[in-house]
C-alpha positions as CSV (number, residue, x, y, z in Angstrom):
1,M,14.9,-42.2,25.0
2,Q,18.2,-40.7,24.8
3,V,19.8,-39.0,22.2
4,K,22.9,-38.2,21.6
5,I,23.4,-34.3,19.8
6,I,26.2,-31.6,18.9
7,N,25.0,-28.7,18.7
8,K,27.4,-26.3,16.2
9,S,25.2,-23.9,15.5
10,R,24.2,-20.3,17.3
11,N,20.5,-21.5,18.5
12,P,19.3,-23.0,21.6
13,L,18.8,-27.1,21.6
14,P,16.2,-28.0,20.0
15,R,12.5,-28.5,22.4
16,Y,9.3,-29.2,22.7
17,E,7.4,-26.3,22.8
18,T,4.7,-27.5,24.9
19,S,4.5,-30.7,27.5
20,G,2.3,-32.3,24.7
21,S,4.2,-31.6,21.5
22,A,5.1,-34.5,19.6
23,G,8.3,-33.0,17.5
24,M,11.2,-30.5,18.7
25,D,11.5,-27.2,16.9
26,I,14.2,-26.9,14.3
27,R,15.8,-23.5,13.6
28,A,17.6,-21.9,10.6
29,N,21.4,-22.1,11.2
30,I,22.2,-19.1,9.1
31,D,23.7,-16.3,9.1
32,M,21.6,-13.7,7.0
33,S,17.9,-13.7,5.9
34,I,17.4,-16.4,2.8
35,E,15.0,-15.6,-0.1
36,L,13.2,-18.5,-2.0
37,Q,10.9,-17.3,-5.2
38,P,7.8,-19.6,-5.6
39,L,8.7,-22.7,-5.9
40,E,12.3,-22.4,-5.2
41,R,14.0,-25.4,-3.0
42,I,17.2,-24.8,-0.5
43,L,18.5,-26.9,1.8
44,I,18.7,-25.3,5.1
45,P,21.6,-26.1,7.4
46,T,20.7,-26.3,11.1
47,G,24.3,-27.0,13.0
48,L,22.8,-30.1,14.8
49,Y,24.7,-33.9,14.7
50,I,22.6,-36.7,16.3
51,E,23.2,-39.9,17.5
52,L,20.7,-42.0,17.8
53,P,19.8,-45.5,19.3
54,A,19.4,-48.7,16.8
55,G,16.1,-49.2,16.0
56,T,15.0,-45.4,16.0
57,E,15.0,-42.5,13.7
58,A,14.2,-39.0,13.7
59,Q,11.2,-38.1,11.3
60,I,11.9,-34.2,9.6
61,R,8.1,-33.1,9.1
62,P,6.9,-29.2,8.6
63,R,5.6,-26.9,11.0
64,S,2.2,-26.2,10.7
65,G,2.6,-22.2,11.2
66,L,5.1,-22.4,8.2
67,S,3.0,-24.2,5.9
68,I,0.0,-21.9,6.9
69,K,1.7,-18.6,6.7
70,K,4.2,-18.8,4.2
71,G,3.6,-21.8,1.7
72,I,7.0,-23.4,2.8
73,T,6.7,-26.9,3.9
74,V,9.3,-29.8,4.0
75,I,9.9,-31.3,0.3
76,N,10.3,-35.2,1.4
77,A,8.1,-35.2,4.4
78,P,8.6,-36.5,6.6
79,G,12.4,-37.4,5.8
80,T,14.1,-40.0,7.7
81,I,17.5,-39.0,10.0
82,D,18.7,-43.1,10.0
83,S,20.2,-44.2,13.1
84,D,23.9,-44.6,11.6
85,Y,23.7,-41.4,10.1
86,R,25.7,-38.9,11.7
87,G,26.3,-36.1,9.5
88,E,24.7,-32.3,10.3
89,I,21.2,-32.3,10.0
90,K,19.6,-30.4,6.8
91,I,16.1,-29.7,6.0
92,P,15.4,-29.6,2.1
93,I,12.4,-26.7,2.1
94,I,10.2,-25.5,-0.8
95,N,8.6,-22.4,-1.3
96,L,4.4,-23.6,-2.9
97,S,3.3,-20.2,-2.3
98,N,3.0,-17.7,-5.5
99,D,4.6,-15.2,-3.7
100,L,8.5,-14.5,-2.7
101,Q,9.1,-15.6,1.1
102,T,11.6,-15.5,3.4
103,I,13.6,-17.9,6.4
104,D,15.5,-15.7,8.7
105,P,18.4,-16.4,11.0
106,S,16.9,-18.8,13.7
107,E,13.9,-18.8,12.4
108,R,11.9,-22.9,12.9
109,V,12.1,-24.6,9.6
110,A,10.8,-28.0,10.9
111,Q,10.6,-29.7,13.6
112,M,11.7,-33.5,14.5
113,V,9.8,-36.5,16.1
114,F,11.8,-40.0,17.6
115,A,10.3,-43.3,16.8
116,R,11.0,-46.9,17.1
117,H,11.0,-49.2,14.2
118,E,11.1,-52.8,13.1
119,T,14.2,-53.5,10.6
120,A,12.3,-56.8,8.4
121,E,13.2,-59.9,7.4
122,L,11.9,-60.6,3.9
123,V,10.4,-63.8,3.2
124,V,10.0,-65.1,-0.4
125,V,6.4,-67.1,-0.3
126,D,4.2,-67.9,-4.0
127,D,1.0,-66.6,-2.1
128,I,-0.3,-64.1,0.5
129,S,-3.5,-64.0,2.7
130,P,-6.1,-63.0,1.1
131,T,-8.3,-60.1,2.2
132,E,-11.9,-58.4,1.8
133,R,-10.2,-55.7,0.1
134,G,-7.4,-57.5,-2.1
135,A,-5.9,-55.6,-4.0
136,G,-8.4,-52.0,-4.0
137,G,-5.6,-49.4,-4.2
138,F,-6.7,-45.6,-4.1
139,G,-10.1,-44.8,-3.5
140,S,-11.2,-48.3,-3.3
141,T,-12.7,-48.3,0.2
142,G,-15.5,-45.9,-1.1
143,K,-15.4,-44.1,1.9
144,D,-15.1,-40.0,1.8
């Protein structure tokens, strides 16, 4: 899949850190460090703009290292960038730790995973087919 990208940041293009990586790391495009109080939210600019092929999305996900080391995560994980969006990619993050945390310039703050998706056509009906599970919701399967 080819994705067109404009990079207005001082950072290198996002890239896969290993040959088996599903996501490309995204870096903060900030001039100075940002301090986040516990439970504080902020929108981190990246300086990146993309054009996705129709039928695809870019998912913005937390980085596990940032989550475990600093307690910082993406608020709406995974966030979706739609194929018709042309604005700057910004990362909504939150400090879930009990301590003041710092985001430094060029720090890797999230990862971006590309995925294909289907466009559904909803069909109004009177009934849907039954299953063994039925309407059982959260925890209804009895499996740990």
